[in-house]
LOFISE-532639 format. One record per residue (C-alpha): residue number from 1; y, x, z; residue in three letters. Coordinates in steps of 0.02 Angstrom, whole numbers, plus 50000, padded with zeros to 5 digits. Layout:
BEGIN
NUM;Y;X;Z;ALA
...
! end
This chain:
BEGIN
1;55276;54824;58750;MET
2;55097;54784;58732;THR
3;54996;54946;58673;PRO
4;54915;54909;58517;THR
5;54791;54984;58386;SER
6;54905;54914;58241;GLU
7;54950;55040;58096;THR
8;55094;55039;57981;LEU
9;55081;54951;57817;LYS
10;55112;54966;57642;ASP
11;55119;55159;57665;ILE
12;55168;55251;57499;GLU
13;55218;55421;57480;HIS
14;55317;55514;57343;ILE
15;55383;55688;57285;HIS
16;55577;55691;57272;ILE
17;55663;55856;57242;CYS
18;55564;56041;57247;GLY
19;55450;56175;57139;SER
20;55358;56329;57172;GLU
21;55522;56426;57163;ASP
22;55625;56330;57290;THR
23;55634;56305;57475;PHE
24;55700;56129;57490;CYS
25;55721;56076;57676;ALA
26;55835;55974;57838;HIS
27;55886;55809;57744;PRO
28;55930;55770;57917;ARG
29;56085;55894;57922;GLN
30;56124;55821;57762;GLY
31;56108;55627;57763;GLY
32;56073;55466;57678;ILE
33;56170;55313;57613;PHE
34;56115;55165;57585;ASN
35;56260;55058;57468;PHE
36;56148;54921;57434;GLY
37;56079;54840;57278;ASN
38;55960;54980;57288;ASN
39;56089;55134;57261;GLU
40;56027;55266;57396;ILE
41;56096;55443;57412;ALA
42;56009;55579;57478;LEU
43;56094;55754;57535;ILE
44;55975;55921;57566;HIS
45;56001;56094;57594;ASN
46;55903;56172;57399;HIS
47;55870;56365;57380;ALA
48;55758;56460;57273;PRO
49;55645;56544;57365;CYS
50;55501;56661;57322;ARG
51;55392;56641;57486;TYR
52;55368;56827;57476;ASP
53;55448;56901;57654;THR
54;55467;56822;57811;PRO
55;55660;56828;57782;GLU
56;55633;56703;57642;SER
57;55574;56562;57732;VAL
58;55678;56584;57881;MET
59;55782;56447;57957;HIS
60;55951;56533;58011;ASP
61;56084;56598;57887;PHE
62;56002;56749;57874;GLY
63;55856;56668;57786;GLY
64;55860;56536;57666;TYR
65;56001;56440;57721;HIS
66;56119;56589;57655;SER
67;56048;56527;57456;GLN
68;56060;56344;57495;ALA
69;56158;56236;57387;LYS
70;56208;56049;57491;ILE
71;56126;55950;57357;LEU
72;56165;55757;57357;LEU
73;56051;55658;57274;GLN
74;56046;55488;57172;ARG
75;55914;55340;57176;SER
76;55950;55171;57087;PHE
77;55790;55107;57119;ASP
78;55781;55093;57310;GLY
79;55707;55280;57334;GLY
80;55563;55272;57179;ALA
81;55641;55364;57073;THR
82;55789;55502;57088;TRP
83;55862;55551;56908;PRO
84;55934;55744;56885;GLN
85;56070;55688;56805;ASP
86;56148;55611;56964;GLN
87;56148;55764;57048;GLU
88;56305;55819;57135;VAL
89;56322;55996;57221;VAL
90;56421;55967;57393;ILE
91;56436;56134;57472;TYR
92;56369;56293;57436;ASP
93;56301;56431;57570;GLU
94;56283;56572;57421;SER
95;56464;56591;57398;ARG
96;56538;56763;57456;PRO
97;56584;56755;57628;ILE
98;56778;56788;57586;GLU
99;56766;56604;57462;GLU
100;56680;56528;57629;ARG
101;56822;56587;57762;ARG
102;56956;56540;57635;ALA
103;56868;56349;57635;PHE
104;56887;56314;57810;VAL
105;57045;56396;57823;ALA
106;57125;56259;57717;GLN
107;57285;56167;57786;GLU
108;57328;56074;57637;SER
109;57368;55896;57613;PRO
110;57232;55777;57648;ARG
111;57156;55629;57535;GLU
112;57164;55453;57601;GLU
113;57000;55383;57637;VAL
114;56943;55227;57728;ASP
115;56766;55271;57813;LEU
116;56751;55077;57850;SER
117;56744;55056;57646;SER
118;56529;55015;57596;PRO
119;56575;55150;57470;ASP
120;56614;55294;57573;SER
121;56500;55438;57642;ALA
122;56558;55574;57766;ILE
123;56446;55747;57765;TYR
124;56436;55860;57912;PHE
125;56406;56039;57877;GLY
126;56406;56198;57951;ARG
127;56436;56364;57885;THR
128;56414;56560;57907;TYR
129;56594;56644;57907;THR
130;56551;56819;58005;GLY
131;56623;56884;58158;PRO
132;56796;56866;58175;THR
133;56902;56887;58334;ASP
134;56994;56701;58300;GLU
135;56831;56588;58259;LYS
136;56667;56581;58309;PRO
137;56532;56658;58161;GLU
138;56471;56474;58122;MET
139;56598;56336;58105;VAL
140;56571;56143;58090;CYS
141;56644;56058;57947;PHE
142;56655;55879;57879;ALA
143;56696;55803;57704;VAL
144;56713;55663;57655;ARG
145;56696;55543;57489;SER
146;56768;55364;57433;ALA
147;56667;55347;57288;ASP
148;56486;55351;57352;ARG
149;56458;55522;57359;GLY
150;56514;55564;57167;LYS
151;56666;55682;57220;THR
152;56702;55735;57400;TRP
153;56876;55814;57509;ASP
154;56937;55981;57453;ARG
155;57007;56012;57611;VAL
156;56884;56007;57764;PRO
157;56894;55926;57938;SER
158;56843;56080;58055;ILE
159;56750;56006;58209;VAL
160;56803;56130;58359;SER
161;56687;56155;58520;PRO
162;56751;56105;58685;PRO
163;56773;56247;58794;PRO
164;56692;56343;58844;PRO
165;56555;56287;58725;MET
166;56573;56411;58562;THR
167;56446;56311;58457;LEU
168;56460;56132;58398;VAL
169;56351;56055;58261;HIS
170;56303;55851;58185;LYS
171;56160;55837;58112;ASP
172;56202;55691;57991;SER
173;56147;55528;58094;HIS
174;56271;55394;58030;PRO
175;56440;55380;58109;ILE
176;56484;55221;58214;LEU
177;56630;55109;58182;ARG
178;56695;55035;58339;MET
179;56790;54841;58356;PRO
180;56953;54931;58346;ASP
181;56927;55040;58194;GLY
182;56895;55217;58266;THR
183;56719;55300;58243;PHE
184;56605;55389;58346;LEU
185;56482;55542;58326;ALA
186;56354;55606;58436;ALA
187;56346;55804;58413;MET
188;56280;55962;58497;SER
189;56351;56097;58587;VAL
190;56287;56273;58634;ALA
191;56265;56347;58748;PRO
192;56193;56276;58846;PRO
193;56126;56135;58726;GLY
194;56192;55976;58759;GLN
195;56227;55795;58674;VAL
196;56409;55758;58661;VAL
197;56512;55622;58589;LEU
198;56664;55645;58506;TYR
199;56790;55498;58419;GLY
200;56910;55517;58284;SER
201;57054;55387;58253;ASP
202;57117;55429;58099;ASP
203;56939;55409;57975;ASN
204;56892;55572;58005;GLY
205;57035;55673;57967;LEU
206;57008;55739;58147;THR
207;56866;55731;58281;TRP
208;56888;55775;58471;GLU
209;56781;55789;58610;PHE
210;56767;55643;58718;LEU
211;56605;55636;58822;ALA
212;56450;55729;58875;ARG
213;56296;55617;58843;VAL
214;56147;55736;58902;ALA
215;56084;55896;58933;ASP
216;55929;55968;59014;ASP
217;55959;55973;59206;GLN
218;55822;56121;59229;SER
219;55949;56218;59147;GLY
220;55784;56289;59049;ASN
221;55789;56179;58899;GLY
222;55910;56091;58792;ARG
223;55959;55924;58713;THR
224;55988;55898;58527;THR
225;55954;55801;58369;TYR
226;56065;55676;58413;ALA
227;56078;55500;58338;GLY
228;56196;55363;58392;LEU
229;56171;55161;58390;LEU
230;56255;55010;58445;GLN
231;56163;54862;58513;LEU
232;56221;54671;58482;PRO
233;56283;54663;58664;ASP
234;56419;54808;58646;GLY
235;56300;54946;58720;ARG
236;56297;55126;58649;LEU
237;56128;55207;58615;GLN
238;56108;55397;58606;VAL
239;55930;55437;58538;TYR
240;55890;55634;58570;MET
241;55743;55769;58579;LEU
242;55729;55879;58731;ASN
243;55667;56031;58717;LEU
244;55562;56144;58836;ASN
245;55643;56127;59021;GLY
246;55625;55950;59101;GLU
247;55520;55879;58965;ARG
248;55468;55895;58768;ASN
249;55493;55710;58728;ALA
250;55595;55595;58616;ILE
251;55721;55517;58761;GLN
252;55884;55400;58747;VAL
253;56036;55389;58868;SER
254;56159;55220;58869;GLU
255;56333;55171;58902;SER
256;56444;55043;58914;GLU
257;56590;55141;58874;ASP
258;56563;55278;58800;GLY
259;56600;55398;58939;TYR
260;56500;55372;59077;LEU
261;56302;55387;59010;TRP
262;56135;55348;59090;SER
263;56016;55461;59131;PRO
264;55885;55514;58990;PRO
265;55748;55434;58992;ARG
266;55588;55457;58879;PRO
267;55525;55330;58747;ILE
268;55378;55423;58710;VAL
269;55222;55434;58854;ARG
270;55079;55534;58860;VAL
271;54886;55486;58875;GLY
272;54893;55367;58706;CYS
273;54909;55499;58573;SER
274;54872;55436;58400;PRO
275;54845;55620;58339;TRP
276;54727;55701;58452;ALA
277;54572;55612;58375;ALA
278;54638;55659;58200;ARG
279;54643;55867;58235;ARG
280;54503;55959;58170;LYS
281;54416;56089;58296;PRO
282;54473;56237;58201;ALA
283;54666;56201;58193;ASP
284;54776;56291;58274;TRP
285;54825;56217;58458;LYS
286;54988;56244;58482;PHE
287;55156;56177;58426;GLY
288;55291;56041;58463;MET
289;55239;55858;58460;HIS
290;55396;55801;58408;TYR
291;55556;55874;58320;ARG
292;55703;55793;58255;SER
293;55701;55607;58288;PRO
294;55797;55482;58179;TRP
295;55852;55307;58267;PRO
296;55866;55162;58127;LEU
297;55921;54985;58180;GLN
298;55832;54843;58084;LEU
299;55907;54694;58026;ARG
300;55800;54586;58130;ASP
301;55844;54684;58284;GLY
302;55696;54799;58318;ARG
303;55737;54987;58329;ILE
304;55614;55105;58242;VAL
305;55630;55302;58277;VAL
306;55553;55434;58163;VAL
307;55490;55596;58182;PHE
308;55427;55762;58142;GLY
309;55252;55808;58219;ARG
310;55238;56022;58225;ARG
311;55069;56015;58298;LYS
312;54897;55985;58217;PRO
313;54901;55889;58115;PRO
314;55041;55906;58049;PHE
315;55154;55757;57996;GLY
316;55270;55632;58003;LEU
317;55269;55458;58135;GLY
318;55363;55339;58217;CYS
319;55368;55192;58366;LEU
320;55476;55055;58360;PHE
321;55546;54949;58508;SER
322;55568;54744;58501;GLU
323;55682;54730;58641;ASP
324;55813;54827;58605;GLN
325;55765;55012;58667;GLY
326;55679;54937;58847;ALA
327;55496;54976;58784;THR
328;55418;55058;58651;TRP
329;55256;55034;58539;SER
330;55121;55190;58533;PRO
331;55132;55318;58418;GLU
332;55107;55262;58234;LEU
333;55060;55396;58106;ILE
334;55156;55388;57938;ILE
335;55063;55539;57875;ARG
336;54949;55693;57943;ASP
337;54908;55775;57802;ASP
338;55036;55931;57792;ALA
339;54970;56118;57796;GLU
340;55096;56197;57907;HIS
341;55211;56156;58035;TRP
342;55368;56190;57948;ASP
343;55415;56010;57910;LEU
344;55514;55857;57965;GLY
345;55709;55837;57998;TYR
346;55675;55637;57939;PRO
347;55821;55525;57886;VAL
348;55788;55336;57845;ALA
349;55865;55182;57781;THR
350;55802;54988;57774;GLU
351;55779;54943;57594;LEU
352;55838;54765;57515;ASP
353;55662;54715;57517;ASP
354;55628;54753;57709;GLY
355;55538;54891;57702;ARG
356;55574;55065;57775;ILE
357;55592;55216;57664;PHE
358;55611;55380;57757;THR
359;55638;55543;57669;ALA
360;55595;55728;57742;TYR
361;55543;55919;57710;TYR
362;55348;55934;57688;PHE
363;55217;56053;57618;ASN
364;55053;55993;57573;VAL
365;54877;56090;57532;LEU
366;54872;56175;57365;GLY
367;55035;56235;57368;ASN
368;55025;56396;57482;GLU
369;55095;56558;57492;SER
370;55106;56721;57573;PRO
371;55226;56633;57696;MET
372;55154;56473;57701;GLY
373;55147;56303;57593;ALA
374;55305;56283;57487;ARG
375;55427;56162;57569;ARG
376;55512;56015;57459;PHE
377;55594;55851;57494;ILE
378;55456;55694;57504;ALA
379;55500;55523;57536;GLY
380;55387;55389;57602;SER
381;55385;55202;57627;PHE
382;55329;55073;57746;PHE
383;55316;54924;57853;ARG
384;55287;54912;58033;LEU
385;55135;54800;58088;PRO
! end
């Protein structure tokens, strides 16, 4: 794709959720569901937070995650407003550990849910159950909804890692329905960190390992943040982030059959960044150029990948392809006004009017605390050039 100096069009930012005493974050771990006619459901972690100690802002399950509820919000006007009377708590990680263990140990009969229905949704979570002899400390599970996220499975599906891996998790990028009615999902496993493909042939009641997609061949890094797409010609693509090791870059692997995957190739390139010119001389010099990429296939065939940037200037960016991922535009800036590096994990969907809506967690000047600016869920609307 020919380099361009064009910028995004019709950019608008909104505040979705969060206050002075909450830590709202990681919508990519929750997901977004576009049910049509401007109805959108968005899921994120929502926790009380005083921002007074390092532990209060940690991301692991000794930090804010251990206080978080998994909160679904709903918009009926294409993301413009998010009424509180539509909120649903899907899961509560602050429950006692005995209750969490009992939740993942359930084996009672499951309800029928047709995941091909436009009213269905699925959430992949992970809960800390403590060290045991039988299970890993972190358990990955899935619950489904047949009514647009109003109610959810009471009994979860447990997703197990392929031996000898001990951890598996899936950020809630959409699962993919295949022509035979089965479903595919790209997930991450560890150690070491790899991107893999799982499948379900029973509407999400069970999920089975199918193939390894990509790892870091150097052995010093990992691949993660997987997002699965299918092109019009049937090819599968998994977009992911390579962290350390061979490179720090957003990349893609392709497959004709789901089992044999091409070596990952970067879709970003050095030497043409729009960010460097916006960095102030006094800014902190280190950080991650890319975090948590989210691929989205548009109705016109283009593919856009939204990502967080954790190096000054902190913010949110994207790039797009007009030829099914063969070539890519330069990076485009959605916003670069964050105060702190702790941001990102975007989700995105195409609205009925052709705009792209992305939700993510963010922070801005004016809401600082001893542990950094307060984190909230923000949204942005934009159109590609």
